[in-house]
N, CA, C and O atoms as a DFTB+ gen file, in Angstrom:
668 C
 N C O
     1  1      28.949      21.610     -21.787
     2  2      27.721      21.793     -21.044
     3  2      26.582      22.195     -21.977
     4  3      25.455      21.721     -21.829
     5  1      26.881      23.073     -22.941
     6  2      25.854      23.510     -23.886
     7  2      25.323      22.334     -24.697
     8  3      24.132      22.269     -25.002
     9  1      26.219      21.395     -25.047
    10  2      25.810      20.223     -25.813
    11  2      24.875      19.345     -24.989
    12  3      23.906      18.805     -25.522
    13  1      25.153      19.196     -23.697
    14  2      24.309      18.390     -22.816
    15  2      22.927      19.016     -22.705
    16  3      21.919      18.315     -22.801
    17  1      22.870      20.330     -22.504
    18  2      21.579      21.027     -22.392
    19  2      20.820      20.941     -23.706
    20  3      19.613      20.695     -23.708
    21  1      21.507      21.139     -24.821
    22  2      20.850      21.042     -26.128
    23  2      20.310      19.634     -26.358
    24  3      19.215      19.467     -26.895
    25  1      21.080      18.616     -25.951
    26  2      20.639      17.227     -26.091
    27  2      19.408      16.952     -25.251
    28  3      18.470      16.299     -25.708
    29  1      19.410      17.450     -24.022
    30  2      18.238      17.277     -23.157
    31  2      17.012      17.981     -23.726
    32  3      15.911      17.433     -23.690
    33  1      17.193      19.180     -24.246
    34  2      16.072      19.925     -24.843
    35  2      15.501      19.156     -26.030
    36  3      14.284      19.087     -26.203
    37  1      16.386      18.574     -26.854
    38  2      15.928      17.795     -28.004
    39  2      15.115      16.588     -27.557
    40  3      14.055      16.305     -28.115
    41  1      15.622      15.866     -26.533
    42  2      14.912      14.690     -26.030
    43  2      13.555      15.066     -25.458
    44  3      12.567      14.368     -25.691
    45  1      13.498      16.149     -24.721
    46  2      12.215      16.599     -24.171
    47  2      11.247      16.968     -25.285
    48  3      10.074      16.598     -25.235
    49  1      11.725      17.689     -26.284
    50  2      10.862      18.082     -27.396
    51  2      10.388      16.867     -28.171
    52  3       9.220      16.798     -28.553
    53  1      11.270      15.908     -28.410
    54  2      10.891      14.697     -29.139
    55  2       9.865      13.906     -28.350
    56  3       8.902      13.392     -28.919
    57  1      10.066      13.803     -27.038
    58  2       9.117      13.083     -26.188
    59  2       7.750      13.731     -26.209
    60  3       6.738      13.034     -26.285
    61  1       7.699      15.045     -26.142
    62  2       6.421      15.751     -26.175
    63  2       5.725      15.552     -27.508
    64  3       4.516      15.328     -27.548
    65  1       6.473      15.630     -28.601
    66  2       5.871      15.459     -29.912
    67  2       5.296      14.061     -30.074
    68  3       4.208      13.902     -30.628
    69  1       6.015      13.041     -29.596
    70  2       5.524      11.668     -29.715
    71  2       4.237      11.502     -28.911
    72  3       3.278      10.909     -29.405
    73  1       4.202      12.012     -27.692
    74  2       3.019      11.915     -26.846
    75  2       1.850      12.684     -27.463
    76  3       0.716      12.205     -27.445
    77  1       2.120      13.873     -28.010
    78  2       1.071      14.657     -28.656
    79  2       0.520      13.926     -29.875
    80  3      -0.679      13.982     -30.148
    81  1       1.398      13.240     -30.609
    82  2       0.952      12.476     -31.777
    83  2      -0.017      11.383     -31.352
    84  3      -1.041      11.173     -32.002
    85  1       0.301      10.681     -30.258
    86  2      -0.591       9.629     -29.770
    87  2      -1.927      10.225     -29.368
    88  3      -2.975       9.708     -29.756
    89  1      -1.909      11.310     -28.591
    90  2      -3.146      11.951     -28.139
    91  2      -3.927      12.488     -29.323
    92  3      -5.146      12.327     -29.375
    93  1      -3.258      13.122     -30.270
    94  2      -3.937      13.698     -31.433
    95  2      -4.459      12.638     -32.385
    96  3      -5.268      12.948     -33.260
    97  1      -4.023      11.406     -32.240
    98  2      -4.460      10.307     -33.098
    99  2      -5.755       9.671     -32.581
   100  3      -6.294       8.763     -33.213
   101  1      -6.252      10.146     -31.433
   102  2      -7.442       9.568     -30.816
   103  2      -8.649      10.490     -31.000
   104  3      -8.509      11.710     -31.094
   105  1      -9.840       9.877     -31.049
   106  2     -11.073      10.655     -31.223
   107  2     -11.633      11.188     -29.916
   108  3     -12.415      12.138     -29.917
   109  1     -11.242      10.589     -28.808
   110  2     -11.822      10.945     -27.513
   111  2     -12.852       9.921     -27.049
   112  3     -13.240       9.923     -25.881
   113  1     -13.301       9.041     -27.954
   114  2     -14.226       7.968     -27.568
   115  2     -13.442       6.861     -26.883
   116  3     -12.416       6.411     -27.393
   117  1     -13.930       6.422     -25.721
   118  2     -13.282       5.325     -25.017
   119  2     -14.249       4.690     -24.029
   120  3     -15.214       5.311     -23.582
   121  1     -13.963       3.442     -23.705
   122  2     -14.709       2.714     -22.677
   123  2     -13.693       2.035     -21.765
   124  3     -12.600       1.662     -22.193
   125  1     -14.076       1.884     -20.501
   126  2     -13.207       1.254     -19.516
   127  2     -13.974       0.108     -18.872
   128  3     -15.121       0.272     -18.456
   129  1     -13.332      -1.049     -18.796
   130  2     -13.929      -2.234     -18.184
   131  2     -13.035      -2.693     -17.033
   132  3     -11.809      -2.604     -17.107
   133  1     -13.667      -3.183     -15.974
   134  2     -12.926      -3.693     -14.817
   135  2     -12.395      -5.088     -15.102
   136  3     -13.046      -5.894     -15.767
   137  1     -11.211      -5.358     -14.593
   138  2     -10.612      -6.687     -14.634
   139  2     -10.458      -7.137     -13.187
   140  3      -9.860      -6.435     -12.372
   141  1     -10.991      -8.292     -12.879
   142  2     -10.892      -8.784     -11.510
   143  2      -9.985     -10.003     -11.434
   144  3      -9.690     -10.649     -12.439
   145  1      -9.558     -10.294     -10.232
   146  2      -8.661     -11.416     -10.011
   147  2      -9.306     -12.714     -10.479
   148  3     -10.495     -12.943     -10.258
   149  1      -8.512     -13.557     -11.126
   150  2      -9.014     -14.828     -11.632
   151  2      -8.424     -16.033     -10.939
   152  3      -8.691     -17.168     -11.333
   153  1      -7.622     -15.803      -9.903
   154  2      -6.949     -16.909      -9.214
   155  2      -6.575     -16.453      -7.807
   156  3      -7.111     -15.471      -7.293
   157  1      -5.654     -17.177      -7.201
   158  2      -5.215     -16.832      -5.848
   159  2      -4.317     -15.597      -5.823
   160  3      -4.049     -15.043      -4.757
   161  1      -3.855     -15.170      -6.992
   162  2      -3.005     -13.990      -7.062
   163  2      -3.864     -12.730      -6.941
   164  3      -4.900     -12.622      -7.597
   165  1      -3.439     -11.774      -6.103
   166  2      -4.234     -10.549      -5.906
   167  2      -3.996      -9.536      -7.029
   168  3      -3.418      -8.472      -6.809
   169  1      -4.448      -9.882      -8.221
   170  2      -4.240      -9.051      -9.405
   171  2      -5.604      -8.532      -9.864
   172  3      -6.564      -9.295      -9.962
   173  1      -5.680      -7.236     -10.141
   174  2      -6.894      -6.638     -10.704
   175  2      -6.463      -5.452     -11.548
   176  3      -5.279      -5.117     -11.605
   177  1      -7.419      -4.823     -12.198
   178  2      -7.071      -3.667     -13.015
   179  2      -8.186      -3.262     -13.945
   180  3      -9.366      -3.454     -13.653
   181  1      -7.794      -2.700     -15.069
   182  2      -8.764      -2.229     -16.060
   183  2      -8.254      -2.517     -17.464
   184  3      -7.058      -2.699     -17.692
   185  1      -9.194      -2.550     -18.391
   186  2      -8.866      -2.527     -19.810
   187  2      -9.619      -1.325     -20.383
   188  3     -10.834      -1.202     -20.229
   189  1      -8.875      -0.453     -21.039
   190  2      -9.435       0.740     -21.659
   191  2      -9.323       0.574     -23.162
   192  3      -8.260       0.241     -23.686
   193  1     -10.422       0.806     -23.842
   194  2     -10.421       0.732     -25.309
   195  2     -10.698       2.133     -25.824
   196  3     -11.737       2.725     -25.532
   197  1      -9.740       2.662     -26.605
   198  2      -9.833       4.016     -27.135
   199  2      -9.945       3.958     -28.651
   200  3      -9.313       3.127     -29.304
   201  1     -10.754       4.847     -29.194
   202  2     -10.920       4.905     -30.647
   203  2      -9.862       5.800     -31.267
   204  3      -9.661       6.938     -30.844
   205  1      -9.189       5.263     -32.277
   206  2      -8.238       6.055     -33.052
   207  2      -8.977       6.712     -34.219
   208  3     -10.046       6.251     -34.618
   209  1      -8.418       7.767     -34.754
   210  2      -9.074       8.502     -35.844
   211  2      -9.273       7.651     -37.087
   212  3     -10.168       7.934     -37.884
   213  1      -8.459       6.611     -37.274
   214  2      -8.640       5.734     -38.425
   215  2      -9.709       4.664     -38.176
   216  3      -9.952       3.816     -39.035
   217  1     -10.354       4.705     -36.986
   218  2     -11.417       3.754     -36.667
   219  2     -10.940       2.524     -35.922
   220  3     -11.758       1.746     -35.432
   221  1      -9.635       2.333     -35.825
   222  2      -9.113       1.173     -35.109
   223  2      -9.192       1.401     -33.601
   224  3      -9.569       2.478     -33.139
   225  1      -8.831       0.370     -32.848
   226  2      -8.926       0.434     -31.390
   227  2      -7.548       0.332     -30.757
   228  3      -6.729      -0.498     -31.151
   229  1      -7.304       1.182     -29.776
   230  2      -6.128       1.087     -28.929
   231  2      -6.603       0.432     -27.636
   232  3      -7.437       0.990     -26.923
   233  1      -6.070      -0.756     -27.333
   234  2      -6.477      -1.518     -26.154
   235  2      -5.358      -1.414     -25.126
   236  3      -4.231      -1.844     -25.370
   237  1      -5.688      -0.832     -23.967
   238  2      -4.701      -0.623     -22.909
   239  2      -5.113      -1.442     -21.691
   240  3      -6.185      -1.231     -21.124
   241  1      -4.259      -2.371     -21.295
   242  2      -4.485      -3.181     -20.097
   243  2      -3.571      -2.635     -19.010
   244  3      -2.372      -2.464     -19.228
   245  1      -4.141      -2.361     -17.834
   246  2      -3.366      -1.896     -16.696
   247  2      -3.736      -2.742     -15.485
   248  3      -4.885      -2.755     -15.043
   249  1      -2.730      -3.454     -14.953
   250  2      -2.946      -4.335     -13.813
   251  2      -2.211      -3.825     -12.582
   252  3      -1.152      -3.205     -12.680
   253  1      -2.790      -4.096     -11.435
   254  2      -2.163      -3.818     -10.150
   255  2      -1.723      -5.146      -9.553
   256  3      -2.482      -6.115      -9.568
   257  1      -0.502      -5.197      -9.029
   258  2      -0.048      -6.392      -8.329
   259  2       0.909      -7.273      -9.096
   260  3       1.336      -8.302      -8.573
   261  1       1.267      -6.908     -10.332
   262  2       2.235      -7.713     -11.083
   263  2       3.645      -7.233     -10.751
   264  3       3.839      -6.120     -10.262
   265  1       4.614      -8.085     -11.025
   266  2       6.008      -7.719     -10.750
   267  2       6.945      -8.547     -11.604
   268  3       6.531      -9.514     -12.242
   269  1       8.202      -8.163     -11.611
   270  2       9.237      -8.926     -12.302
   271  2       9.246      -8.706     -13.804
   272  3       8.555      -7.835     -14.333
   273  1      10.049      -9.519     -14.472
   274  2      10.238      -9.380     -15.917
   275  2       9.354     -10.302     -16.742
   276  3       9.482     -10.339     -17.965
   277  1       8.471     -11.040     -16.106
   278  2       7.636     -11.988     -16.836
   279  2       6.643     -11.253     -17.745
   280  3       6.147     -10.175     -17.417
   281  1       6.377     -11.869     -18.881
   282  2       5.384     -11.355     -19.826
   283  2       4.120     -12.194     -19.670
   284  3       4.152     -13.408     -19.873
   285  1       3.011     -11.556     -19.314
   286  2       1.744     -12.251     -19.106
   287  2       0.894     -12.151     -20.370
   288  3       0.511     -11.051     -20.765
   289  1       0.592     -13.290     -21.014
   290  2      -0.202     -13.275     -22.247
   291  2      -1.598     -12.695     -22.026
   292  3      -2.225     -12.928     -20.992
   293  1      -2.070     -11.942     -23.008
   294  2      -3.403     -11.339     -22.961
   295  2      -4.193     -11.861     -24.161
   296  3      -3.771     -11.724     -25.309
   297  1      -5.351     -12.464     -23.869
   298  2      -6.199     -13.036     -24.923
   299  2      -7.549     -12.350     -24.952
   300  3      -8.119     -12.022     -23.911
   301  1      -8.050     -12.139     -26.148
   302  2      -9.426     -11.703     -26.358
   303  2     -10.206     -12.951     -26.741
   304  3      -9.908     -13.588     -27.751
   305  1     -11.202     -13.300     -25.939
   306  2     -12.028     -14.494     -26.155
   307  2     -13.442     -14.069     -26.532
   308  3     -13.906     -13.005     -26.123
   309  1     -14.117     -14.892     -27.302
   310  2     -15.533     -14.671     -27.584
   311  2     -16.349     -15.151     -26.391
   312  3     -15.988     -16.130     -25.736
   313  1     -17.446     -14.460     -26.112
   314  2     -18.383     -14.875     -25.081
   315  2     -18.050     -14.386     -23.693
   316  3     -17.052     -13.701     -23.467
   317  1     -18.917     -14.760     -22.770
   318  2     -18.811     -14.403     -21.365
   319  2     -17.577     -15.064     -20.744
   320  3     -17.193     -16.163     -21.145
   321  1     -16.969     -14.410     -19.789
   322  2     -15.747     -14.907     -19.162
   323  2     -15.935     -16.236     -18.443
   324  3     -14.970     -16.974     -18.244
   325  1     -17.164     -16.546     -18.054
   326  2     -17.401     -17.800     -17.330
   327  2     -17.529     -19.005     -18.261
   328  3     -17.557     -20.143     -17.790
   329  1     -17.608     -18.775     -19.574
   330  2     -17.761     -19.874     -20.535
   331  2     -16.446     -20.649     -20.673
   332  3     -15.421     -20.053     -21.005
   333  1     -16.452     -21.963     -20.424
   334  2     -15.225     -22.746     -20.589
   335  2     -14.915     -22.982     -22.067
   336  3     -15.823     -23.121     -22.886
   337  1     -13.638     -23.024     -22.393
   338  2     -13.210     -23.347     -23.748
   339  2     -13.539     -22.303     -24.798
   340  3     -13.630     -22.631     -25.981
   341  1     -13.720     -21.044     -24.391
   342  2     -14.050     -19.994     -25.353
   343  2     -12.894     -19.790     -26.331
   344  3     -11.726     -19.812     -25.943
   345  1     -13.235     -19.591     -27.600
   346  2     -12.226     -19.394     -28.629
   347  2     -11.441     -18.107     -28.411
   348  3     -12.007     -17.074     -28.054
   349  1     -10.136     -18.180     -28.628
   350  2      -9.289     -16.992     -28.632
   351  2      -9.433     -16.364     -30.010
   352  3      -9.147     -17.005     -31.022
   353  1      -9.873     -15.117     -30.052
   354  2     -10.057     -14.459     -31.342
   355  2      -8.979     -13.429     -31.640
   356  3      -8.868     -12.957     -32.772
   357  1      -8.171     -13.069     -30.621
   358  2      -7.043     -12.167     -30.845
   359  2      -6.053     -12.298     -29.696
   360  3      -6.436     -12.428     -28.533
   361  1      -4.787     -12.261     -30.045
   362  2      -3.716     -12.199     -29.055
   363  2      -3.285     -10.742     -28.953
   364  3      -2.930     -10.117     -29.952
   365  1      -3.321     -10.214     -27.745
   366  2      -2.916      -8.834     -27.531
   367  2      -1.486      -8.814     -27.009
   368  3      -0.940      -9.857     -26.650
   369  1      -0.885      -7.651     -26.965
   370  2       0.471      -7.502     -26.446
   371  2       0.500      -7.957     -24.990
   372  3      -0.350      -7.548     -24.200
   373  1       1.468      -8.800     -24.625
   374  2       1.538      -9.270     -23.230
   375  2       1.724      -8.118     -22.244
   376  3       2.295      -7.079     -22.572
   377  1       1.225      -8.333     -21.029
   378  2       1.442      -7.396     -19.930
   379  2       2.845      -7.637     -19.374
   380  3       3.212      -8.775     -19.082
   381  1       3.607      -6.592     -19.231
   382  2       4.928      -6.677     -18.623
   383  2       4.758      -6.627     -17.111
   384  3       4.147      -5.700     -16.581
   385  1       5.296      -7.618     -16.423
   386  2       5.131      -7.718     -14.978
   387  2       5.595      -6.492     -14.225
   388  3       4.926      -6.063     -13.285
   389  1       6.720      -5.917     -14.608
   390  2       7.279      -4.778     -13.866
   391  2       6.423      -3.522     -13.961
   392  3       6.433      -2.694     -13.050
   393  1       5.680      -3.372     -15.062
   394  2       4.847      -2.170     -15.228
   395  2       3.364      -2.455     -15.058
   396  3       2.589      -1.556     -14.731
   397  1       2.964      -3.709     -15.280
   398  2       1.545      -4.051     -15.223
   399  2       0.772      -3.545     -16.428
   400  3      -0.457      -3.490     -16.393
   401  1       1.478      -3.171     -17.504
   402  2       0.805      -2.545     -18.647
   403  2       1.019      -3.292     -19.957
   404  3       2.000      -4.009     -20.154
   405  1       0.054      -3.085     -20.834
   406  2       0.087      -3.616     -22.192
   407  2      -0.682      -2.653     -23.078
   408  3      -1.738      -2.156     -22.686
   409  1      -0.166      -2.386     -24.265
   410  2      -0.891      -1.573     -25.254
   411  2      -0.867      -2.286     -26.598
   412  3       0.178      -2.742     -27.063
   413  1      -2.037      -2.371     -27.208
   414  2      -2.171      -3.029     -28.511
   415  2      -3.058      -2.178     -29.401
   416  3      -4.131      -1.743     -28.982
   417  1      -2.620      -1.942     -30.618
   418  2      -3.512      -1.356     -31.614
   419  2      -4.128      -2.534     -32.338
   420  3      -3.447      -3.259     -33.063
   421  1      -5.431      -2.720     -32.133
   422  2      -6.129      -3.883     -32.678
   423  2      -6.856      -3.490     -33.959
   424  3      -7.767      -2.662     -33.942
   425  1      -6.442      -4.093     -35.064
   426  2      -7.079      -3.845     -36.358
   427  2      -7.593      -5.126     -36.996
   428  3      -8.486      -5.093     -37.843
   429  1      -7.019      -6.271     -36.581
   430  2      -7.388      -7.569     -37.157
   431  2      -7.509      -8.614     -36.055
   432  3      -6.802      -8.588     -35.048
   433  1      -8.433      -9.530     -36.294
   434  2      -8.605     -10.657     -35.390
   435  2      -7.661     -11.776     -35.841
   436  3      -6.994     -11.650     -36.868
   437  1      -7.607     -12.852     -35.089
   438  2      -6.717     -13.973     -35.414
   439  2      -7.028     -14.576     -36.777
   440  3      -6.127     -15.080     -37.448
   441  1      -8.295     -14.530     -37.197
   442  2      -8.663     -15.092     -38.504
   443  2      -8.483     -14.087     -39.647
   444  3      -8.938     -14.324     -40.766
   445  1      -7.817     -12.967     -39.357
   446  2      -7.497     -11.917     -40.334
   447  2      -8.673     -11.015     -40.705
   448  3      -8.516     -10.151     -41.568
   449  1      -9.840     -11.181     -40.090
   450  2     -10.932     -10.233     -40.353
   451  2     -10.605      -8.926     -39.644
   452  3     -10.019      -8.920     -38.562
   453  1     -10.987      -7.834     -40.265
   454  2     -10.739      -6.533     -39.654
   455  2     -11.737      -6.289     -38.528
   456  3     -12.848      -6.819     -38.523
   457  1     -11.310      -5.481     -37.588
   458  2     -12.196      -5.084     -36.494
   459  2     -11.946      -3.611     -36.199
   460  3     -10.802      -3.159     -36.161
   461  1     -13.027      -2.872     -35.991
   462  2     -12.936      -1.459     -35.673
   463  2     -13.247      -1.258     -34.193
   464  3     -13.697      -2.176     -33.508
   465  1     -13.006      -0.073     -33.726
   466  2     -13.363       0.290     -32.352
   467  2     -14.857       0.065     -32.136
   468  3     -15.258      -0.542     -31.144
   469  1     -15.677       0.555     -33.062
   470  2     -17.137       0.436     -32.920
   471  2     -17.574      -1.023     -32.834
   472  3     -18.477      -1.353     -32.065
   473  1     -16.948      -1.894     -33.610
   474  2     -17.289      -3.320     -33.559
   475  2     -16.799      -3.961     -32.262
   476  3     -17.502      -4.780     -31.670
   477  1     -15.599      -3.592     -31.819
   478  2     -15.019      -4.189     -30.622
   479  2     -15.844      -3.869     -29.380
   480  3     -16.054      -4.746     -28.542
   481  1     -16.311      -2.638     -29.247
   482  2     -17.056      -2.270     -28.040
   483  2     -18.477      -2.835     -28.036
   484  3     -19.185      -2.712     -27.036
   485  1     -18.897      -3.445     -29.127
   486  2     -20.198      -4.122     -29.186
   487  2     -20.050      -5.641     -29.151
   488  3     -21.043      -6.359     -29.035
   489  1     -18.830      -6.126     -29.250
   490  2     -18.554      -7.552     -29.324
   491  2     -18.916      -8.254     -28.013
   492  3     -18.691      -7.707     -26.934
   493  1     -19.474      -9.456     -28.105
   494  2     -19.755     -10.287     -26.936
   495  2     -18.462     -11.036     -26.624
   496  3     -18.223     -12.123     -27.149
   497  1     -17.621     -10.438     -25.755
   498  2     -16.275     -10.966     -25.572
   499  2     -15.759     -10.737     -24.156
   500  3     -16.407     -10.097     -23.327
   501  1     -14.573     -11.282     -23.909
   502  2     -13.897     -11.072     -22.631
   503  2     -12.389     -11.035     -22.859
   504  3     -11.878     -11.490     -23.883
   505  1     -11.705     -10.486     -21.881
   506  2     -10.245     -10.409     -21.884
   507  2      -9.753     -11.263     -20.722
   508  3     -10.286     -11.181     -19.615
   509  1      -8.731     -12.084     -20.975
   510  2      -8.110     -12.875     -19.920
   511  2      -6.603     -12.673     -19.987
   512  3      -6.000     -12.722     -21.059
   513  1      -6.002     -12.442     -18.807
   514  2      -4.564     -12.305     -18.704
   515  2      -4.053     -13.529     -17.960
   516  3      -4.469     -13.802     -16.834
   517  1      -3.151     -14.262     -18.592
   518  2      -2.636     -15.519     -18.052
   519  2      -1.314     -15.308     -17.327
   520  3      -0.603     -14.337     -17.582
   521  1      -0.992     -16.225     -16.421
   522  2       0.266     -16.173     -15.690
   523  2       1.444     -16.401     -16.638
   524  3       2.460     -15.713     -16.541
   525  1       1.312     -17.365     -17.556
   526  2       2.408     -17.692     -18.474
   527  2       1.848     -18.145     -19.815
   528  3       0.650     -18.400     -19.938
   529  1       2.715     -18.245     -20.820
   530  2       2.252     -18.666     -22.143
   531  2       2.496     -20.144     -22.427
   532  3       2.111     -20.644     -23.484
   533  1       3.130     -20.843     -21.493
   534  2       3.398     -22.273     -21.698
   535  2       3.418     -22.991     -20.353
   536  3       3.528     -22.374     -19.294
   537  1       3.308     -24.313     -20.433
   538  2       3.355     -25.132     -19.229
   539  2       2.078     -25.024     -18.413
   540  3       1.084     -24.470     -18.882
   541  1       2.099     -25.546     -17.207
   542  2       0.889     -25.559     -16.381
   543  2       0.414     -24.162     -15.982
   544  3      -0.768     -23.970     -15.696
   545  1       1.325     -23.188     -15.960
   546  2       0.943     -21.827     -15.570
   547  2       0.122     -21.103     -16.636
   548  3      -0.457     -20.053     -16.358
   549  1       0.066     -21.649     -17.848
   550  2      -0.723     -20.983     -18.887
   551  2      -2.215     -21.094     -18.624
   552  3      -2.993     -20.308     -19.165
   553  1      -2.626     -22.045     -17.812
   554  2      -4.041     -22.190     -17.479
   555  2      -4.446     -21.368     -16.258
   556  3      -5.616     -21.357     -15.878
   557  1      -3.487     -20.683     -15.645
   558  2      -3.798     -19.815     -14.502
   559  2      -4.136     -18.427     -15.032
   560  3      -3.318     -17.786     -15.693
   561  1      -5.343     -17.975     -14.736
   562  2      -5.787     -16.658     -15.187
   563  2      -5.551     -15.669     -14.053
   564  3      -6.156     -15.774     -12.986
   565  1      -4.664     -14.707     -14.296
   566  2      -4.375     -13.696     -13.288
   567  2      -5.559     -12.753     -13.102
   568  3      -5.953     -12.447     -11.977
   569  1      -6.116     -12.302     -14.214
   570  2      -7.230     -11.353     -14.160
   571  2      -8.010     -11.446     -15.455
   572  3      -7.510     -11.928     -16.472
   573  1      -9.231     -10.980     -15.399
   574  2     -10.050     -10.972     -16.601
   575  2     -11.341     -10.230     -16.368
   576  3     -11.687      -9.855     -15.248
   577  1     -12.047     -10.030     -17.475
   578  2     -13.334      -9.362     -17.389
   579  2     -14.033      -9.350     -18.729
   580  3     -13.404      -9.481     -19.779
   581  1     -15.335      -9.193     -18.677
   582  2     -16.139      -9.101     -19.887
   583  2     -16.003      -7.717     -20.498
   584  3     -15.818      -6.725     -19.793
   585  1     -16.098      -7.666     -21.831
   586  2     -16.091      -6.395     -22.548
   587  2     -17.248      -6.384     -23.529
   588  3     -17.886      -7.411     -23.760
   589  1     -17.513      -5.235     -24.097
   590  2     -18.572      -5.118     -25.091
   591  2     -19.918      -5.505     -24.534
   592  3     -20.239      -5.185     -23.389
   593  1     -20.711      -6.196     -25.340
   594  2     -22.059      -6.580     -24.899
   595  2     -22.020      -7.580     -23.759
   596  3     -22.983      -7.669     -22.998
   597  1     -20.939      -8.335     -23.616
   598  2     -20.821      -9.282     -22.499
   599  2     -20.672      -8.565     -21.163
   600  3     -20.964      -9.144     -20.116
   601  1     -20.216      -7.305     -21.186
   602  2     -20.027      -6.580     -19.922
   603  2     -21.348      -6.307     -19.230
   604  3     -21.373      -6.099     -18.017
   605  1     -22.442      -6.302     -19.967
   606  2     -23.763      -6.080     -19.381
   607  2     -24.410      -7.373     -18.913
   608  3     -25.463      -7.347     -18.275
   609  1     -23.792      -8.493     -19.223
   610  2     -24.393      -9.792     -18.914
   611  2     -24.450     -10.068     -17.420
   612  3     -25.388     -10.710     -16.947
   613  1     -23.471      -9.600     -16.679
   614  2     -23.424      -9.864     -15.236
   615  2     -23.127      -8.578     -14.494
   616  3     -22.088      -7.952     -14.699
   617  1     -24.026      -8.201     -13.653
   618  2     -23.814      -7.024     -12.832
   619  2     -23.914      -7.373     -11.356
   620  3     -24.079      -6.491     -10.514
   621  1     -23.813      -8.676     -11.038
   622  2     -24.040      -9.143      -9.680
   623  2     -22.759      -9.419      -8.901
   624  3     -22.760     -10.254      -7.997
   625  1     -21.669      -8.735      -9.231
   626  2     -20.429      -8.941      -8.487
   627  2     -19.514      -9.935      -9.147
   628  3     -19.474     -10.040     -10.373
   629  1     -18.779     -10.663      -8.338
   630  2     -17.748     -11.589      -8.821
   631  2     -18.338     -12.664      -9.715
   632  3     -19.393     -13.227      -9.423
   633  1     -17.653     -12.934     -10.793
   634  2     -18.083     -13.970     -11.734
   635  2     -17.070     -15.108     -11.731
   636  3     -15.919     -14.928     -11.333
   637  1     -17.507     -16.269     -12.175
   638  2     -16.596     -17.387     -12.319
   639  2     -15.815     -17.252     -13.616
   640  3     -16.287     -16.639     -14.574
   641  1     -14.624     -17.826     -13.643
   642  2     -13.799     -17.805     -14.838
   643  2     -13.804     -19.179     -15.471
   644  3     -13.520     -20.175     -14.806
   645  1     -14.129     -19.242     -16.761
   646  2     -14.056     -20.495     -17.470
   647  2     -12.622     -20.816     -17.854
   648  3     -11.827     -19.911     -18.109
   649  1     -12.292     -22.090     -17.897
   650  2     -10.959     -22.531     -18.303
   651  2     -10.762     -22.205     -19.783
   652  3     -11.677     -22.375     -20.589
   653  1      -9.583     -21.743     -20.129
   654  2      -9.296     -21.414     -21.521
   655  2      -9.041     -22.680     -22.325
   656  3      -8.607     -23.703     -21.794
   657  1      -9.321     -22.583     -23.602
   658  2      -9.068     -23.692     -24.507
   659  2      -7.564     -23.802     -24.719
   660  3      -6.950     -22.875     -25.247
   661  1      -6.964     -24.912     -24.318
   662  2      -5.535     -25.127     -24.502
   663  2      -5.288     -25.722     -25.874
   664  3      -5.942     -26.681     -26.284
   665  1      -4.329     -25.132     -26.577
   666  2      -4.037     -25.602     -27.927
   667  2      -2.592     -25.931     -28.068
   668  3      -2.155     -26.345     -29.141
């Protein structure tokens, strides 16, 4: 019994230390953007971008309405969300259907250029979460929204979603 209690105490202490490390690694600067449904699926949520002490960005996607074990691809695109064929500039960690969550520490774009938190929150960009990464479902956008300077582009409610560039 003592071994079980000692093991539980160790796990609790390790869990607290890991969580404290994550919290202590952040500056406190963050922005939150709304993600709205992009299709017939009732999916919405937020993307939170937090600044790490090293200047990089922690990008957290949280969706409501996802389920199952499917992994939903998350893309960072340049430009307003309504622009068709916008270039994908970064692939983020997929959203897990069962949790509706994704976390990515973003330090580099797809072309290997570095990006900081300060640059990301000023970028004219959008986030799109797709139903699947292949086949016809890859063109279905579950949710998305503008971030950075693009987030100020439309304040009039629901926006149209541009089709992603298929490659």
